[in-house]
DOLOBA-267236 format. One line per 8 residues: number of its first residue (from 0); for each residue x, y negated, z of N, C-alpha, C, O, CB. Coordinates in steps of 0.1 Angstrom, whole numbers. Glycine has a CB too. Layout:
N
NUM = X,Y,Z,X,Y,Z,X,Y,Z,X,Y,Z,X,Y,Z  ...
% end
This chain:
77
0 = -184,242,-43,-184,234,-31,-169,234,-25,-165,224,-20,-193,241,-20  -162,244,-27,-148,245,-22,-140,235,-30,-131,228,-24,-142,259,-23  -142,233,-43,-135,224,-51,-138,210,-46,-129,201,-46,-138,226,-66  -150,207,-43,-154,194,-39,-147,190,-25,-142,179,-23,-169,193,-37  -146,200,-16,-140,198,-4,-125,195,-6,-119,187,1,-142,210,5  -119,202,-15,-105,200,-18,-102,186,-24,-93,180,-20,-99,211,-28  -111,182,-33,-110,168,-38,-111,158,-27,-104,147,-28,-120,166,-49  -121,160,-18,-122,150,-7,-110,150,2,-106,139,6,-135,154,1
8 = -104,161,4,-91,161,12,-80,154,5,-73,147,11,-87,176,15  -79,156,-8,-69,148,-16,-71,133,-15,-62,126,-14,-69,153,-31  -84,129,-16,-87,115,-16,-84,109,-2,-78,98,-1,-101,112,-19  -87,117,8,-84,113,22,-69,112,24,-64,102,30,-90,122,32  -61,121,19,-47,121,20,-41,109,13,-32,102,18,-41,134,14  -46,106,1,-41,94,-7,-45,81,1,-37,72,1,-47,94,-21  -57,81,7,-60,69,15,-51,67,27,-48,56,30,-75,71,20  -47,78,33,-37,77,44,-24,71,39,-17,63,45,-35,90,51
16 = -19,76,27,-7,71,21,-8,56,19,2,48,21,-4,79,8  -19,52,13,-21,37,10,-20,29,23,-14,19,24,-35,35,3  -27,34,34,-27,27,47,-13,26,52,-9,16,58,-36,33,57  -5,37,51,9,37,56,17,27,48,26,20,53,15,51,55  15,27,35,23,17,26,19,3,30,28,-6,31,20,20,11  7,0,32,3,-14,36,9,-18,49,15,-28,50,-13,-15,37  8,-9,59,14,-12,72,29,-13,72,35,-23,77,10,-1,83  36,-4,65,50,-5,64,55,-17,56,65,-23,60,56,8,57
24 = 48,-20,45,51,-32,38,50,-45,46,59,-54,46,42,-34,25  40,-46,54,38,-57,62,48,-58,73,54,-69,76,24,-57,69  51,-47,80,62,-47,90,75,-51,84,83,-59,90,62,-34,97  79,-44,73,92,-47,67,93,-61,62,103,-68,63,94,-37,55  82,-67,57,82,-80,52,84,-90,63,92,-100,63,69,-84,44  77,-88,74,78,-97,86,92,-96,92,98,-106,96,68,-93,97  98,-83,92,111,-82,97,121,-89,88,131,-95,93,115,-67,98  120,-88,75,129,-94,66,128,-109,67,138,-116,66,126,-90,51
32 = 116,-115,69,115,-129,71,122,-134,84,129,-144,84,100,-133,71  120,-126,94,126,-130,107,141,-129,106,148,-138,110,121,-121,118  146,-118,100,160,-115,99,167,-126,90,178,-131,92,163,-101,94  160,-129,79,165,-139,70,166,-153,76,176,-160,74,156,-140,58  157,-156,85,157,-169,92,169,-169,102,175,-179,104,144,-172,99  171,-158,109,181,-157,119,195,-157,113,205,-163,118,180,-144,127  196,-151,101,210,-150,94,212,-162,85,223,-164,81,211,-137,86  202,-170,83,204,-182,75,205,-178,60,213,-185,53,216,-190,79
40 = 198,-168,56,199,-164,41,194,-175,32,185,-183,36,192,-151,39  199,-176,20,194,-186,11,180,-183,7,175,-171,8,203,-186,-2  173,-193,2,159,-191,-1,156,-181,-12,146,-174,-12,153,-204,-6  166,-179,-21,165,-169,-31,163,-155,-26,154,-147,-31,177,-169,-41  170,-151,-15,168,-138,-9,155,-137,-2,149,-126,-3,180,-135,0  151,-147,5,138,-147,11,127,-145,1,117,-138,3,136,-159,20  128,-152,-10,118,-151,-21,118,-137,-27,107,-132,-30,121,-161,-32  130,-131,-27,130,-117,-32,123,-107,-23,116,-98,-27,145,-113,-33
48 = 124,-110,-10,116,-102,0,101,-103,-2,94,-94,-1,120,-105,15  97,-116,-5,83,-118,-8,78,-111,-20,67,-105,-20,81,-134,-10  87,-110,-31,83,-103,-43,82,-88,-40,73,-82,-46,93,-106,-54  91,-83,-32,90,-68,-29,77,-66,-21,70,-56,-24,102,-64,-21  74,-74,-12,61,-72,-4,49,-74,-13,40,-66,-12,60,-83,7  49,-83,-22,38,-85,-32,37,-72,-40,25,-68,-43,41,-97,-40  48,-67,-45,47,-54,-53,41,-43,-45,33,-36,-50,61,-50,-58  44,-42,-32,38,-31,-24,24,-33,-22,16,-24,-22,45,-31,-10
56 = 19,-46,-20,5,-49,-18,-3,-47,-31,-14,-42,-30,3,-63,-12  3,-51,-42,-4,-49,-55,-5,-34,-58,-16,-30,-63,4,-56,-66  5,-26,-55,4,-11,-57,-8,-6,-48,-16,2,-53,17,-4,-53  -9,-11,-36,-19,-6,-26,-33,-10,-32,-42,-2,-31,-17,-12,-12  -34,-22,-37,-47,-26,-42,-51,-17,-54,-62,-13,-56,-47,-41,-46  -41,-15,-63,-44,-7,-75,-48,7,-71,-58,13,-77,-31,-6,-84  -41,14,-62,-45,27,-58,-58,28,-50,-65,37,-52,-33,33,-49  -60,17,-42,-73,17,-35,-85,16,-45,-95,22,-43,-73,5,-25
64 = -83,8,-56,-94,7,-66,-96,21,-72,-107,25,-75,-90,-3,-76  -85,28,-75,-86,41,-81,-93,51,-71,-102,59,-76,-72,47,-85  -90,50,-59,-97,58,-49,-112,55,-48,-120,64,-47,-91,55,-35  -115,42,-49,-129,38,-49,-137,44,-61,-148,50,-59,-131,23,-49  -131,44,-72,-137,49,-84,-138,64,-83,-149,70,-87,-129,46,-97  -128,71,-79,-129,86,-77,-139,90,-67,-146,100,-69,-115,91,-73  -140,82,-56,-150,85,-46,-164,84,-52,-173,92,-49,-148,76,-34  -166,73,-60,-180,72,-66,-183,83,-75,-194,88,-76,-180,58,-74
72 = -173,88,-83,-175,99,-92,-178,112,-84,-187,120,-88,-163,101,-101  -172,113,-73,-174,125,-65,-188,125,-59,-194,135,-57,-164,126,-53  -193,113,-55,-207,112,-50,-217,114,-60,-228,119,-57,-208,98,-43  -214,112,-73,-224,114,-83,-226,129,-85,-237,133,-89,-219,108,-96  -216,137,-83,-217,152,-86,-225,159,-76,-227,171,-76,-203,158,-86
% end
């Protein structure tokens, strides 16, 4: 039972990390878009910010899927 509780804590911790990454990615992306517009950056740089944000969101989706699978395995036990 103690091992199960520890695994649940690890999953909860990872879920918090994912939520922080999602929130930080969104805030940084919005800030980069605003700053890029104010500074008149070329479209290539703005597109680069979009790609970084996309990478952050794809990582979050991948880890969330892993969390979902691990949670299902934990419920089976």
